[in-house]
N, C-alpha and C positions, 0 to 999 in steps of 0.2 A: 759252765755257761748255762744260763737259764733259757727257757723257750723264747724265741724271737720270731718276728715276722720275716718270712723269706724275701719279701720285697726290699728289705733293708740291706741285703747283700748287694754291694755296688761293684760294677766293673767300669774301670776308667782306663783310657789310653792317653799316652803322651802324643797329642794330636799334631804337634809341630816339630817333634824331635828335640825340643829345647826345654822340656820339663813342664810344659803346660798340659795338665791332665784334665780330660773332658770325659764326663759320664757318657757311656754309650746309651743312647736314648731308647726307650721303649722296651727294654728287656723284661720279659714276663717270667722266664725261668733262667736260672744260671746255676752252675755247679763248679766246684773246685776239687780236684783229686790229686793227691800226692802219691808217688810210687817210688819204691826203692828195690832195684834188682838185688838178688842175693848172689853170693859167690860160695858155692858148695865146696868144702874142703874135707868132706867125709873120706875116710880111708879104711883099710882092712882092720885097723886096730882101734877104731872109734868105739868108745864105751857103749856097750849094749847095742851096737850097730845103729845108734842114733845119728841122724844127720848133724854135721857140724858146719857152721857158717863162719866166714871170715868177717869180723867186725869192721865196719867202716869202708868196706869194699863195695863195688857195684856202682850202677848208674842211678842217680836220683832224677826224677822227672816230675813235672806238674802239668796237668791238663785242665784247661778252663773251657767250659762250653756254655752257650746261652742261646736263647730263642726269644723272638719278640717281633716288634715292628719298629721300623725307623720312623722317628717323629720329625726329623729334619734332614735336609740335604747334606749338612756338614758331617753328621755322624755316619751317614751312609757312605759318603765319599771317603772319609778317613778309613773305614774298615775295608771298603772295596779296593781302594788304591793299595792298602797294605797287602791285601791278598794278591792282586794281580802283579804287583811289583816285587813280591817276596820280601817285603820290608820287615825287618825285625825292629820292633818298638818296645819301649818300656810300657808295661801295663800295671795297674794296681787292682787288687781285689780287696775290698774293704768289708770286713766282717764286723758288724756292730758289737760293741762290748767285748771284743776279742783282739782285733788288730788288723794291720794292713800287710798284705803280701805283695811285694813289688819286685819286678825284674823283667828281663827281656823275654818276649814271646813272639812267635810267628803265627799268623793266621793260617791254619792248615786246612780248613774247610769253611766254605761259605755257600749256603744254600738258600735260594729264594723259593717260596711256595705261596700259592694263592688259590682260593676257591672262587668260583664264579659269583658267589653271594657273600664274599667276605673280603677282608683286607689282605694286602700283600704282607707276608711275614718272612722272616729270615732265621736261619740257624747258623751259628759260627762255632768253630773250635780253635783253640789256641794251644800250642805246645811250647813248653819252656825252652829257651835257647841260651841259657847261662845260669849263673847262680841267682838265687832268690833271697830276698831279705824279709824279715818279719819284724814289724814294729808294733809293740803293744799299744793299744789305745788307752 
């Protein structure tokens, strides 16, 4: 993948639970992290006392985070209600010239901040809540 503008990474939510994906407005920063826990199966006879891992075992997770400003009441309401209701929705992370990661996520953190001489901003964190799919663009 060649160098790209960070602003082109999009975060979308299934705003109505029926497959209508809406871009979360005003995101200034966003990130996507994948994790896979390991299962250590090292034993007394492991070659050279090197750690051995069990292939395909462990828990896979994804975390999405973002920060920015809400530019409309609809995107604010969608995220806020998902957090307060504990709703798990389908989300999409679109990485230009790479692909789309889609699956169920839960909003696990929602923070509002504001300075007296600036705009109201927010930060959010999403944790995967099921299998994810990857579609090449």
